[in-house]
C-alpha positions in Angstrom: 3.8 3.8 8.5 7.4 3.3 7.6 8.4 2.9 3.9 11.9 1.5 3.5 13.9 0.8 0.4 12.6 -2.8 0.1 10.0 -3.1 2.9 6.9 -1.5 4.4 5.7 -1.4 8.0 2.5 -0.2 9.5 1.2 0.0 13.0 -2.4 1.0 13.4 -5.6 0.2 15.3 -6.7 -2.4 12.7 -3.6 -3.7 11.0 0.0 -4.3 12.1 2.7 -5.7 10.0 6.5 -5.2 10.0 8.9 -5.5 7.2 6.5 -6.5 4.4 8.9 -7.4 1.6 8.7 -5.6 -1.7 7.8 -8.1 -4.5 9.3 -6.1 -7.3 5.8 -5.7 -8.9 5.1 -2.0 -9.7 2.2 -0.8 -11.9 1.1 2.6 -13.1 -2.6 3.5 -13.3 -4.3 6.7 -14.5 -7.1 8.6 -12.6 -8.8 10.9 -15.1 -9.1 13.5 -12.4 -5.8 13.4 -10.4 -3.4 11.8 -12.9 -1.0 8.9 -12.5 -1.0 6.5 -9.6 2.1 4.4 -8.8 1.2 1.0 -7.2 3.9 -1.0 -5.4 3.3 -4.5 -4.1 4.5 -5.9 -0.8 3.9 -9.2 0.9 3.9 -10.8 4.4 2.9 -14.3 5.5 -0.6 -13.1 6.2 -1.1 -10.1 3.8 -0.6 -8.9 0.3 -0.3 -5.1 0.4 -0.4 -2.6 -2.5 0.9 0.9 -1.7 -0.8 3.4 -4.1 0.4 7.0 -4.4 -0.6 9.7 -6.8 2.4 11.1 -8.6 1.2 14.7 -8.4 -0.3 14.3 -4.9 2.4 12.5 -2.9 0.6 13.0 0.4 -2.5 11.2 -0.8 -1.7 7.5 -0.1 -3.9 4.4 -0.1 -3.2 0.9 1.0 -5.0 -2.1 -0.5 -4.6 -5.0 1.9 -5.6 -8.5 1.0 -5.9 -11.0 3.8 -4.3 -14.2 2.5 -6.3 -16.4 4.9 -9.8 -15.5 3.7 -9.0 -13.1 0.7 -10.9 -10.2 2.2 -9.9 -6.9 0.6 -9.5 -3.7 2.6 -8.8 -0.2 1.1 -7.3 2.3 3.6 -6.9 6.0 2.8 -3.9 7.3 4.9 -3.9 10.9 6.1 -0.8 12.7 7.1 -1.2 14.6 10.4 
């Protein structure tokens, strides 16, 4: 995964997208156990992607991917190696 200033790219076994554009939509959520989560939205022609990171646990990252063709939702927990 590559997180740029205004774009996001991911190459994996199940999903591949390059230069998903940041939409400017950012939201903050609270997890009662781990604290605040920053959610940043990106978009491609085929996917809407939300990058979610815990403020206090920056290595714990999730991607919510919505397929814009059939609106199937996927939640991926990314692990750093």
